[in-house]
N, C-alpha and C positions, 0 to 999 in steps of 0.2 A: 589102784590109780581111783585117786574118790570121782562119790561121778552125784552131782545132780539129777532128780526129775522136773522132766516138764511135758506138758499138750501143746498138741502139737497137730494143722486140719492138711493132710494129701488130696490129691486126686484119686479117681474112682480107677485110676488103672497105676497107682504109687510111684502119680510121678509128683513131683511140687512146681507149682504154680509159677514158680519163679523158676529158671532155666530147666534145663532139663534132668533134672537128676527122679534115675527111680530109687525107688526103695525093697526093698527088704528088711522084712520081720524076724528081726534078732538080726539080723549083722549090722557089726557096727563100719560106721564111714570119717575120710580123714580129711580134713582140707585145711592148708599149708597156710595159710594168710583169709584171718577173718575179719570183717566189715561189718557193725551192726547196720540194718534193711541191704547190704550190699554184695555181700559175701563173707560165706558159712553157713553153719546150718544154725535155725533158726525154729524156737519156740518160746509159751508161755510160760512162768514156773506155779502157777495160781487161775482153774480152772477155768473161771471166773473170764476174764480179760485172756483168756485162749478165744471165748468161740467175739469177740474183735474183730480179728484175724479169721476167715470162714473164706481159704482158700483152697476147696474141695470141699469133697464130701463123705470124709472119712475120718475122724477122730482120734486122735495116738496118746497112750502114754507112752513118752516116750525118756533116752534117759542121757546125759553129758558129762565130758571129761576133759579132759584136755585142760587150751586155750579159751576162760570165758566170758566176755564182760557183756556185764550186764545194764539196759538202758534205768534210767531214773524212771520210769512207771514197771513191766512186771518183764517183757520182753525180754529177751536172751540172745547171744550167737555165740558158735561153740565149735568150736577144732573138730571135736569129735561127738555123734549121737547115733540113737539105734532105736528101734521101733520096739517098739516091748511091750503092748497088747491095745489088740484097738478096743474102743469102747462104743456101746452100741450107743451109736449119736439118738437116732429117733426118742429110745424111750427114754436115757438119760431126764434130754433135755424134757420134755414132754411131763414125767417127775417136779422136776424145777423150776418149772414154770406152775403147776399145781401149789407146786410150794407156796415161792410165791404169793399166790393168789390167798393161801390161808392167814398170811404174814401181812395184809389190804386189807384183810374180811374183816377186820375187830376197828376199823379207820370207817370203814361204811356203814359198821351197823349202829356205834355210836351216830352217824349222823341221819340213821332210818332203819332206826328200831325196831319199825313195827313190818321191814319190805325182809322180804326171804328168802326170794328170789334166786340175788346172790348167792348167799348160803346154800341155797337147796342144785344151786347148779355146779355149785364147787361139789357137793358133796356127790352129788348125777358123775359130775369127768371124775371123780376119785373111785368108782363103782364101776364103770366104764373102762378104765384100765385094770382093775381088777375080775374082772371079766366077769363081775357080776350084772350086768345090766346090759343090753344090748345097745346098738350104735344110735335104730329107732327110741327109745329113754332117751340116750342120752341126749338127742334132739328135744326131745318134748321139755326136757330141763334149764337147755338151749333158751326156745325161744322165749322159752316162762321168763328169761333174767336179762331179755331183747332190751327194754328198758334201760340196764345197765351194758351194754355192749363196747362200754368206754370201760369193764372196770377188770382187772388183769382174770374173771373166774371167767368171765369171757373169753381171754385169750387161750386161755388154762383150756374151756373144754372148745372152741372154735378146735384146736392142735392138735386132738388126740381124738373131735370128729374128723378129720380127712384123715383114709387110708389113703391122698397120695399126695399130699403134702410133704413135699419136698425136706429131705435134712437141714440144707443151710437155712429155710427159710426156720423151720423149727426153734434152731440156735438162734437167730436172730429178732425171731419174738420172745424167747423168754430173754435175749440181753436184752433187749427194749426194755420190759415186762421189769427186769431186776436194777434200773439205774439209778433207781434215788433211793432203795434203802441200803444199809450198814452192808460193803463189802465183802468185811469179813466172813460173818454169819453168812453172808453167801455162799463163799469161797468154799464153810466147814460143810454149807450142806447139800452141793453141791462133791464134792471130794468123796464126800459119804454116800453120795446115791451108785455114783463111779467105783468105790468101796467095793459095797454091795451088789453088784453089777458077776465083778473077780472074785467075789467072796468069802475079800481080802479079812 
């Protein structure tokens, strides 16, 4: 039977937010009747769009089969679905936020060619995620970029710095930072980050 791949959030207790369904990794589940936003197993085809439906703290790659109804956008409902692998949400989303920041950097540098605080902050964020600098060093770079607090670089640095940041907040930050850029490029990058974590 043909399957399609998707992305889905569930809660820490492995239950769906809506309804009482409890998931087990790798196990197929089936529903006889499906209806978008009401009955059946829901997910998104692309990872970026799934960040708009954060219904829990766990993010999964899923497979679906059987009867499938697709929404006009990226959401779909299926009669059969299983969780394939858990995606390390916090790690992937921070890397994605950093990538988004780099995409916006050229626009900032064009407007402010002599201001290196944002690029320094982005570099420090990358170094921190690569375990090359300490949290204190990242904080210094972030403070230096204070006047660009609304930039994507500051957002990425904040997400990397805060150990207490919840996965949901990190995901929403990345979604917000990504809204105005090209969705296809972002989905490609986000999928690449996920595949790197799975070593696919």
